[in-house]
N, C-alpha and C positions, 0 to 999 in steps of 0.2 A: 419204363415205356417200352413195350415189345415192338418189333418192327412188323408190320401188315406185310401179309404175302399179296402181290400183284395179282390179280386176277385177269386172264386174257381170255376173250371170246375166241372159241374154235370156230374155225372155217366151216361152211357147209359143203357137204358132199353132195354130186349130181350124180344119181344111180337109178337104175330101174327099181320100181316098187318089190317086183318080184326078188331081185338081189336082196333087198333090204329084208324082205319077209321070210326069206331062208336063213338069214343070220340067227344063230342061236348062242353063241358065246358073249357073255356079258362081263364087264370090268367095271367096278365101284370104287372109288376112293374111301378112305377111312374116316375121313371129315363129315361134319353134318351138311356142310355144302358143296362138297366135290361132286363133279359131274359124272354121270353115267355113261359109260361106252358102251357100242355094240360092236362085236368084232365082225366084220363080214367074212364070207367064204374065201374072198382074196386077200384077206388079210389087213384090210383097211379098218384103222381104229375110228368110229365114227358116233358122235352124239347131236349132229345136226345134219340133215339132208333136205335137198330140194328136189322134189318129187314134182311130175305134172303128168296129166291126164284128165278125164272126164269127171268132175265130181258128180256122181249119180244123185246121192244122200248127204244131207249133212244136217245135224241136230245138236243144237245146245243143251247140254246138260249139266245140273248141280252136282259136286262131289260132296263126300261127307263130311269136308273139312269146310266147306260154304262156297270154293272157287268154283269157277266155270270152266269146261271143257268141251270140244265139240268132239262127235262120233259120227263117221259117216261111212260112205264108201267111195271108191276110186277107181276107175277102169282106164287102164293103159294097154298097150298092144300084148302084154304077158297075162293080162287077165283082170278079174275084179279082185280089189283089195280092202280090206276094211281098215280104217284109220281112226287115231284118236289124238286130239291136238290140244294142248295144254299151256300153263305157263312155263 
């Protein structure tokens, strides 16, 4: 029997949508279920964020594999940002 690897949930970071939107570096693990991280301009390694602002538009969409996700627009003091939320 092979030992199973314990998966721990990453903490959510609180940041402005503009900081997250300006992040361009990605890091993905080699395994099928490894999380994908975004590296912010300040060097934070993030895969869960908490954002706040005014939701101006939110639509439920079907993806090609049959799951559902939300797409919309969020306005905060730094401007208007497009968001996609899924599982």
